[in-house]
C-alpha positions in Angstrom: 51.5 97.9 112.1 54.1 100.7 111.0 57.0 100.8 109.2 59.5 103.3 107.6 62.4 104.4 107.0 65.0 106.5 109.5 67.5 108.3 108.2 70.3 108.4 110.8 72.3 112.1 110.4 75.1 113.4 112.2 78.8 115.2 112.1 81.9 112.1 111.6 82.1 110.3 115.6 78.8 111.9 116.6 77.6 107.8 117.8 75.9 106.9 114.5 77.3 103.5 113.9 77.6 102.6 117.4 73.9 103.5 117.5 73.3 101.5 114.1 74.8 98.2 115.8 72.9 98.9 119.0 69.7 98.9 117.6 69.5 95.9 115.9 72.1 94.0 118.5 74.5 93.0 115.4 77.4 94.5 113.9 76.0 96.2 110.5 78.5 99.3 110.1 82.0 99.5 111.5 83.2 101.1 114.0 86.4 103.5 115.4 87.5 106.4 116.7 88.8 107.7 113.3 86.7 110.4 111.4 85.0 109.5 108.2 84.9 105.5 109.0 81.1 105.2 107.4 81.8 105.7 103.8 78.7 103.9 102.1 74.5 104.2 102.9 73.7 101.4 106.0 70.9 100.0 106.4 69.9 98.3 109.8 66.2 96.5 110.0 65.2 96.8 113.5 61.6 94.7 114.3 60.0 96.4 117.3 57.5 94.1 119.2 53.6 95.4 119.8 53.0 96.1 123.5 49.0 95.5 124.2 47.3 98.8 124.3 50.7 100.9 124.5 52.4 99.9 120.9 51.8 98.9 117.7 54.5 96.4 116.3 56.7 97.7 113.5 59.7 97.8 111.4 61.9 100.1 111.6 64.8 100.7 108.4 67.7 102.9 110.0 70.1 104.3 107.7 73.5 105.2 108.2 75.0 107.8 106.5 78.5 109.1 105.9 79.0 112.2 108.7 78.3 115.2 107.4 81.4 117.2 106.0 83.0 119.8 104.0 83.6 117.9 100.5 87.3 118.4 99.6 87.6 115.4 97.0 85.5 113.5 94.5 84.9 110.8 97.6 84.2 113.3 99.8 81.3 114.8 97.3 80.0 110.8 96.8 79.7 110.6 100.4 77.2 113.7 100.5 75.5 112.6 97.7 74.9 109.6 100.0 73.4 111.4 102.9 70.9 113.9 100.6 69.5 110.0 98.9 68.9 108.8 102.2 67.2 111.8 102.9 64.9 111.8 99.8 63.6 108.2 100.6 62.5 108.7 104.7 59.7 109.0 107.2 62.0 110.2 110.1 65.0 111.5 110.2 67.9 111.2 113.6 69.8 114.0 113.8 72.7 113.2 116.2 74.7 115.4 118.1 77.8 114.4 120.3 76.7 115.6 124.5 80.4 116.0 124.5 81.8 118.0 121.8 80.7 121.9 121.7 78.6 122.7 118.7 79.5 125.9 116.2 76.6 127.3 115.5 76.4 131.4 114.5 73.9 133.3 114.4 70.5 132.4 112.9 69.5 133.1 108.6 67.1 134.6 107.0 68.0 132.1 104.5 69.8 128.6 105.2 71.2 127.8 102.1 75.2 127.8 102.2 76.3 130.6 100.5 78.0 129.5 96.9 81.7 129.5 96.1 82.3 127.3 92.6 80.1 124.1 92.8 81.9 123.2 96.4 79.8 125.9 98.6 81.1 127.4 101.9 79.7 126.7 105.5 80.1 128.7 108.6 81.0 125.5 110.4 80.4 121.6 109.8 77.1 122.4 112.3 76.0 124.9 109.9 75.9 122.5 106.5 74.4 120.0 108.7 71.1 122.2 109.3 71.3 123.1 105.7 69.8 119.4 104.7 67.4 119.7 107.1 66.0 123.1 106.6 63.5 121.6 104.0 62.1 118.7 104.8 58.6 117.6 105.4 58.9 114.9 107.7 59.4 114.5 111.5 63.1 115.5 112.3 64.1 113.9 116.2 67.3 115.4 117.7 69.5 113.0 119.8 72.0 114.0 122.0 74.4 111.0 122.3 77.4 110.0 124.5 75.1 111.7 127.4 76.6 109.2 129.9 80.0 111.2 129.5 78.9 114.7 131.0 76.9 116.2 133.7 73.2 117.1 133.3 73.4 120.5 134.0 76.2 120.7 130.7 72.8 119.2 128.6 70.3 122.5 128.5 72.7 124.9 126.9 73.7 122.7 124.1 69.7 122.4 124.4 68.6 125.6 124.3 71.2 126.6 121.3 70.1 123.8 119.2 66.6 124.0 119.4 67.1 128.1 118.8 67.8 126.5 114.8 65.4 123.7 114.3 61.9 122.9 115.6 62.7 119.3 116.3 60.2 116.9 117.0 61.7 115.6 119.8 64.8 115.9 121.9 65.8 112.6 123.0 69.4 112.4 125.3 71.1 108.5 124.9 74.2 106.9 125.5 74.2 103.8 123.1 77.3 102.2 124.6 75.0 101.6 127.7 71.8 101.2 126.0 70.4 104.1 128.2 67.6 106.2 126.2 66.8 103.7 123.0 63.9 102.1 123.9 61.9 105.6 124.6 63.9 106.2 120.8 62.2 103.3 119.3 59.1 104.1 120.9 58.6 107.7 119.6 59.9 106.4 116.0 56.9 104.6 116.2 54.4 106.5 117.1 55.6 109.3 114.6 55.5 106.2 111.8 52.9 105.7 109.2 51.3 102.2 108.9 52.7 100.0 106.8 54.4 96.3 105.7 57.4 95.2 105.9 60.3 96.1 103.7 62.2 93.3 104.9 62.1 89.7 105.7 61.1 89.6 109.7 64.5 87.6 110.5 67.2 90.2 107.8 68.9 93.1 110.0 70.7 94.2 107.4 70.7 94.7 103.3 74.0 94.2 102.9 75.4 91.3 101.5 78.0 89.6 102.7 81.1 90.3 100.3 80.4 94.0 101.1 80.4 93.1 104.8 83.8 91.7 104.5 85.5 94.5 102.9 84.1 96.5 105.6 85.5 94.6 107.9 88.9 94.3 106.1 88.5 98.2 106.0 88.5 98.9 109.6 90.9 96.7 110.5 92.8 99.5 108.3 91.3 101.9 110.2 93.0 100.7 113.1 95.8 98.9 112.4 97.7 102.1 110.8 97.5 105.9 111.2 98.0 109.3 109.3 96.6 109.7 105.2 97.4 106.0 105.1 93.0 104.7 106.8 91.7 107.2 104.0 93.4 106.9 101.0 92.5 103.3 101.7 89.8 101.3 100.2 88.4 97.3 99.7 87.6 95.5 97.2 86.3 91.4 97.5 87.6 90.2 94.5 86.3 87.0 95.3 83.8 85.3 98.0 83.7 81.4 97.7 81.2 80.1 100.1 81.7 77.0 101.2 79.6 73.1 99.7 76.7 72.6 101.6 77.7 70.1 103.5 81.4 70.0 103.5 83.1 68.9 106.7 84.8 71.5 106.9 83.6 74.6 105.9 85.8 77.1 104.7 84.8 80.5 103.2 87.6 81.7 100.6 87.8 85.3 99.9 89.9 87.1 98.0 90.3 91.1 98.8 92.3 94.2 97.5 93.6 97.4 99.5 93.8 99.7 97.4 96.1 102.9 97.9 97.1 105.9 96.5 101.0 105.8 97.2 104.1 104.1 96.9 104.7 104.7 100.4 101.5 104.2 101.7 101.5 100.9 100.2 105.0 100.1 102.0 102.8 101.3 105.7 100.8 99.0 104.5 102.6 95.9 103.7 104.7 97.3 106.7 108.0 94.8 107.6 108.0 91.6 106.3 104.6 91.8 105.3 103.9 91.9 109.3 101.7 95.3 109.1 99.3 93.7 106.3 99.4 90.3 108.3 98.2 92.2 111.1 95.5 93.8 109.3 94.7 90.1 107.8 94.0 88.3 111.1 92.2 91.2 112.7 89.8 91.1 109.7 89.9 87.0 109.6 88.6 86.7 112.8 85.2 89.4 112.6 84.8 87.7 109.5 84.4 84.5 110.8 81.9 85.8 113.3 80.0 87.6 110.3 79.5 84.3 108.0 80.0 81.3 110.9 82.8 79.6 109.2 86.3 78.7 109.1 87.7 82.0 106.6 90.9 82.0 104.1 91.8 85.6 103.4 93.9 86.0 100.5 94.8 90.3 100.3 97.3 92.0 98.1 97.5 95.7 97.9 97.5 97.6 94.5 98.4 101.7 94.3 96.5 103.3 92.2 97.4 107.3 92.2 94.8 110.1 93.1 91.8 107.2 93.5 90.1 109.8 95.7 89.1 112.1 92.9 88.5 109.4 90.4 84.7 109.3 89.5 84.6 105.6 88.0 87.1 104.6 90.7 84.5 105.6 93.8 81.6 104.1 91.4 83.2 100.9 91.5 83.6 100.6 95.6 79.5 100.9 95.9 77.7 97.1 96.9 74.9 98.0 94.6 76.7 98.5 91.4 79.2 95.6 92.5 76.0 93.9 92.4 75.2 94.7 89.0 78.1 93.6 87.6 78.4 90.4 89.0 75.3 90.4 88.1 76.0 91.1 84.8 78.9 88.6 84.4 77.3 85.4 85.9 74.5 86.0 83.3 77.4 86.4 80.2 79.0 82.9 81.7 75.8 80.6 81.7 75.2 82.3 77.8 78.6 81.2 77.2 77.8 77.7 78.9 74.4 77.5 76.5 76.7 78.1 73.7 79.2 75.6 74.2 
Protein backbone atom coordinates (compact mmCIF):
# COMPACT_ATOMS: atom_id res chain seq x y z
CA UNK A 1 0.00 0.00 0.00
CA UNK A 2 1.04 3.60 -0.57
CA UNK A 3 0.20 6.72 1.43
CA UNK A 4 1.25 10.33 1.74
CA UNK A 5 0.40 13.99 2.09
CA UNK A 6 -0.27 16.03 -1.04
CA UNK A 7 -0.30 19.82 -0.64
CA UNK A 8 -2.57 21.73 -3.03
CA UNK A 9 -1.10 25.12 -3.87
CA UNK A 10 -2.45 27.90 -6.05
CA UNK A 11 -3.53 31.50 -6.45
CA UNK A 12 -6.99 32.56 -5.17
CA UNK A 13 -9.79 31.14 -7.34
CA UNK A 14 -7.54 28.51 -8.91
CA UNK A 15 -10.11 25.85 -8.00
CA UNK A 16 -8.27 24.21 -5.08
CA UNK A 17 -11.33 23.66 -2.90
CA UNK A 18 -13.46 22.56 -5.85
CA UNK A 19 -10.82 19.95 -6.67
CA UNK A 20 -10.63 18.76 -3.05
CA UNK A 21 -14.40 18.32 -2.89
CA UNK A 22 -14.47 16.51 -6.24
CA UNK A 23 -11.70 14.11 -5.19
CA UNK A 24 -13.25 13.25 -1.80
CA UNK A 25 -16.84 13.22 -3.03
CA UNK A 26 -17.75 15.29 0.04
CA UNK A 27 -18.11 18.99 0.87
CA UNK A 28 -14.82 19.20 2.74
CA UNK A 29 -14.08 22.84 1.88
CA UNK A 30 -16.39 25.79 1.29
CA UNK A 31 -16.43 27.19 -2.24
CA UNK A 32 -17.42 30.65 -3.47
CA UNK A 33 -16.47 32.90 -6.36
CA UNK A 34 -14.81 35.34 -3.94
CA UNK A 35 -11.02 35.16 -3.52
CA UNK A 36 -9.47 34.19 -0.17
CA UNK A 37 -12.40 31.94 0.74
CA UNK A 38 -10.04 29.36 2.29
CA UNK A 39 -8.25 30.57 5.41
CA UNK A 40 -6.97 27.34 6.99
CA UNK A 41 -5.27 24.13 5.98
CA UNK A 42 -7.99 21.59 5.26
CA UNK A 43 -7.29 17.88 4.82
CA UNK A 44 -9.36 15.64 2.59
CA UNK A 45 -8.70 11.90 2.66
CA UNK A 46 -9.10 9.78 -0.48
CA UNK A 47 -8.93 5.98 -0.60
CA UNK A 48 -7.69 4.73 -3.97
CA UNK A 49 -8.45 1.04 -4.64
CA UNK A 50 -5.85 -1.30 -6.11
CA UNK A 51 -6.03 -2.21 -9.78
CA UNK A 52 -4.59 -5.69 -10.23
CA UNK A 53 -1.32 -5.58 -12.10
CA UNK A 54 -1.55 -1.81 -12.62
CA UNK A 55 -1.90 0.16 -9.40
CA UNK A 56 -1.38 -0.31 -5.68
CA UNK A 57 -4.04 0.70 -3.17
CA UNK A 58 -3.33 4.06 -1.56
CA UNK A 59 -4.55 6.56 0.98
CA UNK A 60 -3.94 10.12 -0.22
CA UNK A 61 -4.25 12.97 2.27
CA UNK A 62 -4.86 16.12 0.22
CA UNK A 63 -4.14 19.35 2.08
CA UNK A 64 -5.98 22.36 0.68
CA UNK A 65 -4.24 25.64 1.51
CA UNK A 66 -5.27 29.30 1.42
CA UNK A 67 -4.83 30.98 -1.95
CA UNK A 68 -1.31 32.36 -2.36
CA UNK A 69 -1.42 36.15 -2.30
CA UNK A 70 0.73 38.98 -1.05
CA UNK A 71 0.21 39.39 2.72
CA UNK A 72 -1.18 42.76 3.77
CA UNK A 73 -2.61 42.07 7.23
CA UNK A 74 -1.89 39.78 10.17
CA UNK A 75 -4.66 37.50 8.88
CA UNK A 76 -2.94 37.34 5.47
CA UNK A 77 0.36 36.48 7.12
CA UNK A 78 -1.32 33.72 9.13
CA UNK A 79 -2.83 32.35 5.92
CA UNK A 80 0.64 32.34 4.32
CA UNK A 81 1.96 30.50 7.37
CA UNK A 82 -0.72 27.85 6.80
CA UNK A 83 0.64 27.41 3.26
CA UNK A 84 4.23 27.15 4.47
CA UNK A 85 3.33 24.62 7.17
CA UNK A 86 1.57 22.46 4.59
CA UNK A 87 4.73 22.53 2.45
CA UNK A 88 6.86 21.39 5.39
CA UNK A 89 5.00 18.07 5.75
CA UNK A 90 4.28 16.81 2.25
CA UNK A 91 5.28 14.01 -0.07
CA UNK A 92 4.07 15.74 -3.23
CA UNK A 93 2.79 19.17 -4.26
CA UNK A 94 0.10 20.09 -6.77
CA UNK A 95 0.45 23.59 -8.23
CA UNK A 96 -2.94 24.61 -9.61
CA UNK A 97 -3.10 27.18 -12.39
CA UNK A 98 -6.38 28.54 -13.72
CA UNK A 99 -6.21 27.95 -17.49
CA UNK A 100 -8.63 30.83 -18.10
CA UNK A 101 -6.41 33.41 -16.39
CA UNK A 102 -3.36 35.19 -17.80
CA UNK A 103 -0.29 34.22 -15.79
CA UNK A 104 2.03 37.08 -14.88
CA UNK A 105 5.63 35.87 -14.91
CA UNK A 106 8.69 37.94 -15.68
CA UNK A 107 12.03 36.71 -16.93
CA UNK A 108 13.52 33.86 -14.85
CA UNK A 109 15.78 35.24 -12.14
CA UNK A 110 19.09 33.75 -11.05
CA UNK A 111 17.88 33.94 -7.45
CA UNK A 112 14.22 33.03 -7.01
CA UNK A 113 14.01 34.48 -3.54
CA UNK A 114 11.91 37.65 -3.25
CA UNK A 115 13.53 41.03 -2.86
CA UNK A 116 13.14 42.02 0.74
CA UNK A 117 11.52 45.23 1.85
CA UNK A 118 10.98 45.20 5.58
CA UNK A 119 9.34 41.95 6.75
CA UNK A 120 6.93 41.49 3.88
CA UNK A 121 8.96 41.23 0.71
CA UNK A 122 8.14 42.58 -2.73
CA UNK A 123 7.34 40.45 -5.77
CA UNK A 124 6.68 41.41 -9.37
CA UNK A 125 3.41 39.48 -9.18
CA UNK A 126 1.63 36.91 -7.07
CA UNK A 127 2.46 34.29 -9.70
CA UNK A 128 6.15 35.05 -9.08
CA UNK A 129 5.45 34.75 -5.35
CA UNK A 130 3.94 31.29 -5.90
CA UNK A 131 7.05 30.11 -7.72
CA UNK A 132 9.29 31.25 -4.85
CA UNK A 133 7.38 28.85 -2.58
CA UNK A 134 8.18 25.79 -4.71
CA UNK A 135 11.66 26.83 -5.79
CA UNK A 136 13.59 24.72 -3.24
CA UNK A 137 11.18 21.81 -2.73
CA UNK A 138 12.78 18.36 -2.74
CA UNK A 139 9.62 16.42 -3.66
CA UNK A 140 7.73 15.85 -6.93
CA UNK A 141 5.71 18.89 -8.03
CA UNK A 142 2.82 18.46 -10.47
CA UNK A 143 1.46 21.30 -12.59
CA UNK A 144 -2.34 20.97 -12.69
CA UNK A 145 -4.14 23.19 -15.20
CA UNK A 146 -7.69 23.73 -13.94
CA UNK A 147 -10.92 24.80 -15.69
CA UNK A 148 -9.67 23.46 -19.04
CA UNK A 149 -13.27 22.89 -20.14
CA UNK A 150 -13.53 26.68 -20.48
CA UNK A 151 -10.63 27.16 -22.93
CA UNK A 152 -9.64 25.83 -26.36
CA UNK A 153 -6.86 23.24 -26.42
CA UNK A 154 -4.63 25.43 -28.58
CA UNK A 155 -4.66 28.05 -25.80
CA UNK A 156 -3.05 25.65 -23.35
CA UNK A 157 0.28 25.21 -25.16
CA UNK A 158 1.58 28.81 -24.66
CA UNK A 159 0.55 28.62 -20.99
CA UNK A 160 2.34 25.30 -20.50
CA UNK A 161 5.45 26.61 -22.28
CA UNK A 162 5.53 29.69 -20.05
CA UNK A 163 5.14 27.71 -16.82
CA UNK A 164 7.50 24.86 -17.63
CA UNK A 165 10.16 27.42 -18.49
CA UNK A 166 10.14 28.41 -14.82
CA UNK A 167 10.07 25.01 -13.13
CA UNK A 168 10.79 21.39 -14.03
CA UNK A 169 7.42 19.87 -13.13
CA UNK A 170 7.27 16.10 -12.67
CA UNK A 171 3.86 15.94 -14.40
CA UNK A 172 1.62 18.34 -16.34
CA UNK A 173 -2.05 17.46 -16.07
CA UNK A 174 -5.07 19.36 -17.45
CA UNK A 175 -8.31 18.81 -15.51
CA UNK A 176 -11.86 20.03 -15.04
CA UNK A 177 -12.91 19.34 -11.44
CA UNK A 178 -16.53 20.32 -12.09
CA UNK A 179 -16.81 17.81 -14.96
CA UNK A 180 -14.42 15.34 -13.29
CA UNK A 181 -12.29 15.27 -16.45
CA UNK A 182 -8.73 14.12 -15.78
CA UNK A 183 -9.24 13.25 -12.11
CA UNK A 184 -8.66 9.50 -12.51
CA UNK A 185 -5.38 10.16 -14.34
CA UNK A 186 -4.37 12.68 -11.66
CA UNK A 187 -4.99 10.12 -8.90
CA UNK A 188 -3.06 7.38 -10.70
CA UNK A 189 -0.05 9.67 -11.26
CA UNK A 190 -0.11 10.69 -7.60
CA UNK A 191 -0.22 7.05 -6.46
CA UNK A 192 2.80 6.28 -8.68
CA UNK A 193 4.79 9.06 -7.02
CA UNK A 194 3.87 8.34 -3.37
CA UNK A 195 6.04 6.22 -1.07
CA UNK A 196 4.92 2.93 0.49
CA UNK A 197 3.22 3.44 3.83
CA UNK A 198 0.29 2.81 6.15
CA UNK A 199 -2.97 4.72 6.49
CA UNK A 200 -2.88 7.98 8.42
CA UNK A 201 -6.66 7.99 8.94
CA UNK A 202 -9.37 5.32 9.32
CA UNK A 203 -10.62 4.04 5.98
CA UNK A 204 -14.05 5.71 6.30
CA UNK A 205 -12.78 9.14 7.43
CA UNK A 206 -12.73 11.83 4.73
CA UNK A 207 -11.39 14.87 6.63
CA UNK A 208 -9.52 15.80 9.79
CA UNK A 209 -11.85 18.69 10.62
CA UNK A 210 -14.22 18.56 13.61
CA UNK A 211 -17.91 19.13 12.89
CA UNK A 212 -18.00 22.40 14.83
CA UNK A 213 -15.31 23.90 12.58
CA UNK A 214 -17.09 22.70 9.44
CA UNK A 215 -20.29 24.31 10.76
CA UNK A 216 -18.42 27.60 11.29
CA UNK A 217 -17.10 27.42 7.73
CA UNK A 218 -20.60 26.82 6.32
CA UNK A 219 -21.83 29.92 8.15
CA UNK A 220 -18.90 31.88 6.71
CA UNK A 221 -19.70 30.52 3.25
CA UNK A 222 -23.23 31.86 3.67
CA UNK A 223 -21.79 35.28 4.61
CA UNK A 224 -19.61 35.24 1.49
CA UNK A 225 -22.65 34.45 -0.66
CA UNK A 226 -25.07 36.88 0.97
CA UNK A 227 -22.85 39.96 1.38
CA UNK A 228 -20.47 42.00 -0.76
CA UNK A 229 -17.80 44.69 -0.63
CA UNK A 230 -15.48 44.36 2.38
CA UNK A 231 -17.92 42.55 4.71
CA UNK A 232 -16.97 38.92 3.86
CA UNK A 233 -13.26 39.60 4.37
CA UNK A 234 -13.85 41.44 7.65
CA UNK A 235 -16.01 38.61 9.03
CA UNK A 236 -14.99 35.64 11.14
CA UNK A 237 -17.14 32.93 12.72
CA UNK A 238 -16.62 31.10 15.99
CA UNK A 239 -18.89 28.33 17.32
CA UNK A 240 -19.50 28.95 21.01
CA UNK A 241 -21.77 25.95 21.58
CA UNK A 242 -22.16 22.72 19.61
CA UNK A 243 -24.53 20.35 21.37
CA UNK A 244 -25.17 17.05 19.66
CA UNK A 245 -28.47 15.21 20.27
CA UNK A 246 -28.83 12.42 22.81
CA UNK A 247 -28.03 8.98 21.30
CA UNK A 248 -31.65 7.73 21.25
CA UNK A 249 -33.55 11.03 20.90
CA UNK A 250 -36.90 10.60 19.12
CA UNK A 251 -36.41 13.86 17.21
CA UNK A 252 -32.65 14.50 17.19
CA UNK A 253 -31.68 18.17 17.12
CA UNK A 254 -28.17 19.59 16.99
CA UNK A 255 -28.03 22.92 18.84
CA UNK A 256 -25.45 25.43 17.68
CA UNK A 257 -24.65 28.90 18.95
CA UNK A 258 -22.34 30.96 16.73
CA UNK A 259 -20.83 34.43 16.75
CA UNK A 260 -20.00 36.43 13.64
CA UNK A 261 -17.22 38.93 14.31
CA UNK A 262 -16.76 42.00 12.14
CA UNK A 263 -14.63 45.13 12.44
CA UNK A 264 -17.04 48.08 12.26
CA UNK A 265 -20.58 49.04 13.25
CA UNK A 266 -21.44 49.61 9.57
CA UNK A 267 -20.46 46.03 8.77
CA UNK A 268 -22.58 44.78 11.64
CA UNK A 269 -25.56 46.71 10.25
CA UNK A 270 -25.07 45.08 6.84
CA UNK A 271 -24.77 41.61 8.36
CA UNK A 272 -27.99 42.05 10.34
CA UNK A 273 -29.94 43.86 7.62
CA UNK A 274 -33.24 45.68 7.87
CA UNK A 275 -35.31 44.03 10.55
CA UNK A 276 -32.75 41.23 10.79
CA UNK A 277 -33.45 40.09 7.21
CA UNK A 278 -29.82 39.57 6.17
CA UNK A 279 -28.88 37.66 9.29
CA UNK A 280 -31.95 35.47 8.81
CA UNK A 281 -30.90 34.73 5.20
CA UNK A 282 -27.34 33.90 6.34
CA UNK A 283 -28.66 31.62 9.07
CA UNK A 284 -31.20 29.86 6.86
CA UNK A 285 -28.65 29.14 4.13
CA UNK A 286 -26.10 27.86 6.63
CA UNK A 287 -28.62 25.78 8.61
CA UNK A 288 -29.68 23.78 5.55
CA UNK A 289 -26.06 22.93 4.73
CA UNK A 290 -25.24 22.04 8.34
CA UNK A 291 -28.29 19.75 8.50
CA UNK A 292 -26.95 17.88 5.45
CA UNK A 293 -23.57 17.65 7.20
CA UNK A 294 -24.74 16.35 10.60
CA UNK A 295 -27.81 14.40 9.46
CA UNK A 296 -30.18 15.92 12.03
CA UNK A 297 -32.41 18.93 12.42
CA UNK A 298 -30.35 21.97 13.46
CA UNK A 299 -31.28 24.81 15.79
CA UNK A 300 -28.89 27.62 14.88
CA UNK A 301 -28.51 30.81 16.88
CA UNK A 302 -26.24 33.56 15.51
CA UNK A 303 -25.06 36.81 17.09
CA UNK A 304 -22.95 39.58 15.54
CA UNK A 305 -20.19 41.27 17.55
CA UNK A 306 -17.90 44.14 16.52
CA UNK A 307 -14.22 43.41 17.19
CA UNK A 308 -12.29 46.42 15.82
CA UNK A 309 -9.15 45.56 13.85
CA UNK A 310 -9.33 41.80 14.49
CA UNK A 311 -7.53 41.03 11.20
CA UNK A 312 -4.38 42.56 12.67
CA UNK A 313 -4.71 40.92 16.10
CA UNK A 314 -2.44 37.88 16.39
CA UNK A 315 -4.24 36.62 19.50
CA UNK A 316 -7.67 36.83 17.88
CA UNK A 317 -6.49 35.16 14.67
CA UNK A 318 -4.95 32.31 16.65
CA UNK A 319 -8.32 31.82 18.38
CA UNK A 320 -9.91 31.19 14.96
CA UNK A 321 -7.71 28.15 14.31
CA UNK A 322 -9.79 25.04 14.99
CA UNK A 323 -6.77 23.17 16.35
CA UNK A 324 -6.37 25.85 19.01
CA UNK A 325 -10.11 25.78 19.69
CA UNK A 326 -9.96 22.02 20.34
CA UNK A 327 -7.07 22.48 22.78
CA UNK A 328 -9.04 25.16 24.63
CA UNK A 329 -12.15 22.95 24.77
CA UNK A 330 -10.09 20.05 26.13
CA UNK A 331 -8.65 22.33 28.84
CA UNK A 332 -12.13 23.55 29.83
CA UNK A 333 -13.44 19.96 29.99
CA UNK A 334 -10.50 18.89 32.16
CA UNK A 335 -11.15 21.82 34.51
CA UNK A 336 -14.85 20.94 34.70
CA UNK A 337 -14.08 17.31 35.50
CA UNK A 338 -11.65 18.43 38.18
CA UNK A 339 -14.31 20.65 39.76
CA UNK A 340 -16.80 17.75 39.79
CA UNK A 341 -14.30 15.49 41.54
CA UNK A 342 -13.54 18.18 44.13
CA UNK A 343 -17.24 18.65 44.74
